[in-house]
Every structure is written in C-alpha cells, then in structure tokens.
C-alpha positions, 0 to 999 in steps of 0.5 A, a space after each residue: 812819331 808813333 809807329 802804325 804797326 805797334 798800335 793795338 786796337 780793339 772795338 768796344 764789342 771785342 772788348 765786351 766779348 772779352 770781358 764776358 769770356 776770356 777763353 772765347 776771345 782766345 779761341 777767336 784769335 786761334 782759330 783751328 781748321 774745324 771752324 765754328 758752330 752755327 749761331 742763331 742770328 735771328 733776333 739779332 738780324 731783326 734788331 739790326 733791321 729796326 736800328 737800320 730803318 730808325 737811322 733812315 727815319 732820322 736822315 729823312 727827318 734832317 733832309 725835310 727839316 733843311 727843306 722846310 717841310 713839315 714833319 708829321 709823324 704818320 709820314 715817317 711811320 710809313 717811311 719806317 714800315 716800308 724800309 722794314 719790309 725792305 730789310 726783312 726781305 734781305 733776310 728772307 723774312 717778312 711780318 707774316 712769320 710768327 716770330 717776326 711779327 711777335 718781336 715786331 709787336 713787342 716793340 712797335 709802341 716803342 718804335 712809334 714813340 721814338 719816331 716822335 722823339 726824332 721829330 721833336 728833336 729836330 728842333 733841338 739839334 744845334 744850327 750852325 747858321 754860318 755853315 747852314 749845317 744841322 749839327 747831328 750825324 748818323 753812323 759816322 766812324 769816330 777818329 781824330 783826323 790823325 791818320 789813325 783809325 778809333 778813338 784814342 785811348 793811349 798812344 799805343 791803342 786805339 778803338 774803333 767804333 761809330 755812333 748811331 747819333 752824335 750831335 750837339 743838343 740845345 734845350 732852352 737857354 741852356 749852353 749846347 751840349 753833346 748827345 750820343 744816342 743808341 738805339 736798343 731793341 732787345 728785351 733786356 734793358 741797357 744801362 748806358 753807364 755800362 754800355 762799353 759802346 756808348 762809353 767809348 764814343 763818350 771818351 771820343 766826344 770829350 777829347 774832341 771838345 777839349 782838343 778838337 781835330 776831327 773835321 766834321 765835328 766842332 773844329 773851326 766852328 763858332 760855337 759854344 759847347 759844354 766842354 766838361 761833359 757829354 750825355 750818353 743816352 740809350 732808347 730801349 724800345 721795349 720799354 716804351 711804358 716805363 721810365 727806362 725807355 729813355 736811359 741817360 748817363 752823364 760822362 764828365 771830363 774829370 772821369 776821362 783818364 779813369 775810364 780810358 785807364 780802364 779800356 787800356 788795362 782791358 785792351 793790353 789784356 786782350 793783346 796778351 791773350 792774342 799773342 799767346 799760343 797757350 790758353 790755360 793760365 792766360 785766358 780762363 773760361 767764364 761759362 754761363 748763360 751765353 755759352 749755349 746759344 751764342 758761343 761759337 767755340 763750345 766744342 773747345 771749352 770743357 768748362 762750357 760743355 760741362 755747364 751746357 750739359 749739367 743745365 740743359 742736358 746732353 742732348 742739348 749740348 750734342 744738338 748744338 755741336 752738331 750744327 758743325 759735323 767735325 766739331 761733333 766727330 771730335 766730341 764723340 771721341 771725348 764724350 766719356 772723358 766729359 761724362 766722367 767729369 760731369 759725374 764728379 761735379 754731380 757729386 760735387 767732386 772736382 773733375 780736375 783733382 777730386 777736391 771738394 766743390 762748394 759754392 762761394 760767392 764772387 767778388 763782383 755778382 752779376 745779374 746772371 752769376 750770384 755764386 760759383 761752385 769752386 773747387 777747395 784747391 782752386 788756386 792750384 787746379 783752377 776749376 769753377 764754374 757757375 753754380 746751378 740750382 738744379 743739375 740735369 740727371 746724365 
C-alpha cells in the first residue's frame, strides 16, 4: 500500500512555473525572512472575474435546462454583467476605471459569443436518462476516489487540478466523447496542446474512461463513451474574430503513457529542487520576459537583475525592487557588484570568468527567446542569458 507521506504532488501551475524558470521554483521552496516583491495582479484579477462569471452562466444555463425554461441570450448577458459588477467590486474596481473598461472592451464580443456557445451546448451535453442528470460539471477537483488527492501520474506522484468545464459531449449520431474546456481572457492565444492544465485533466479523463473510479463521472453509468480519446478545448475570448476563438486538440489513449512520463520527469526534478539546500548546479535561472513584472524573487537572482537592468534600465530594476524595502536595502549593498557585471556583459565579457560572450541558438527556441548570450566557458561557469537586440546604457 502506498504511503501517503511518500507521494510527491505538484499542480500543473507549479510545473509550468518550474519550466519557465527552475531558480524561481527553488526560491519559492526556500523562502527567506525578507519575503517577496509585490506583483501587480490587476489583469490576472480581471481575468479571474471574467472566468468566474462565465462559469456562473454555465451553471445557471444548466439549471434552466433542467427546469425546461427557454435559454435566451439577453438574459445570460445580463446575468454575466450583474455578476461582473459584483466580482469587480470585491477587487475595489468597476467599469468606470479606464483600464478595466479597456480590458472588458477587448473581450466583450468574445464573451457574448462564448455565452451563445454555452447556451447552444446545452443541447449537446449528454443526458443520463436513468439518473436524469446532464453530464457536465464545472470546477470539479479531479481525483480517482482512492483517498489520494489529484490525478494519478505514478504510484508516487499526483497532481491536483480542477477543470473549468468537463463533460460528455454528443454531436448528432457520433458516439459521445469527453470534452474538457478552459476559458482564457488573455491577449496571448493559448494552444490546448501546450496547456499543462488541460493536458493534466486529459490524463485524468483517459484514466477514468478506461478504469472508472470517480463516483460522479462515468462509473456505474449505463452509457457508451469513446474511451480512446478526449477533446481538449480552449476558448480564447480575445480572438472572437479569428479561427483561434475555439481551439481544440485530441489527446489519444496511446499517448497517455508518454504524457504521464513527461509530467513525472518534471515532477521528480521539482522534488530534487525542493529538497536541495543549495541552488547553484540544481536550479538554473532563465531570465526573460517574466522577470521584470512577475517574478517575486527578482532581487535574489543575479541573472534576473542583470537582464532587467540591461533591457529596461537600472531605474526600472530599482523601482521594481523598491516594492520590498528590506530587499532594497540588500540591493543597495550589492549594487556596485551588479554594475560591474553589467559593464562586463555590455562589453561581451562574462561577468563570472571574463570569457568571451557570443550569441548561440537554444536547442528549442521559444516565442520569446531566439538566441542566448553565452560564455565560451559555459560548461564550466554556467553563464547564459537571453540575447538582447539593444542594451540600455547603464
């Protein structure tokens, strides 16, 4: 029997953050007395408000479907708007704020189209006639009813996650299939094939389809559901007028082991980082677009500070660190050393060993990082940071 204390557990969000930057994960698991820098959560908060309101529309549409009421779009648009005001008020925000109004304007047509989709889909979610239950669920935590929380990755690893919407979907005469849906309100389009949260939920669904155990899902139901695949779907609210508004990918059962093993490999690496008392050699920094505004540990990361100073200027870096006065006091003591390192990088010399820096292409270039500025002695000193087209004069 598996010992609960030996289980490693990381959410898709924790896995994603680790892949973005190993060092950030180490800092998170090894807090110090200084704490974190303040993060601006304005757009994330609005995104969560939109997300919550759409789920309320989904829940209410299902309720009216049970009651046999007519589902009319104007009613649900009004419901969304009313709930949005409530959600924004909890954040001390309102549509009278210019930035809030601009954000809502950018997704308004997408929201209306999504509401229409929710209404139309009430005809396609499978009805379990025996239980008189529409088989679609909102915000369900996913597990396997075995006293362990989360999705089964291995005997020693689980991942706790919940789906925006998961259900049994039926189109005309085709066999019903599992559809897992996420709502996204950001300006950057989300590909479901690369969304770790959706992939994790897809893993859960394939396990349940082939070995039912969650009592609320398909276990003990007299229904025939496709068990060899699930559909992962993203609704990109900001892309209403494009082909990417609804983006779908199929996760097949033959890929289940590969996906689970990929998750397990990363989770085991996170566990090593979590248990390691030393960061160097275990958790490398990956400075990039998230450092300036979204890393709460920027003041603890030399490469991150160098990257922000070179790309945005020393004033921007200092303003960011000033969100934590204790962190700023430490920064002032280290500033001269930082400036020396920046001067070396600007001269294409390694701040660690004074080796020559040159641009190299990563094995897997990303949307944000096409080349790295890397030391000729990288294997020994480990210096590497994203190349900058233009460096700020310090």
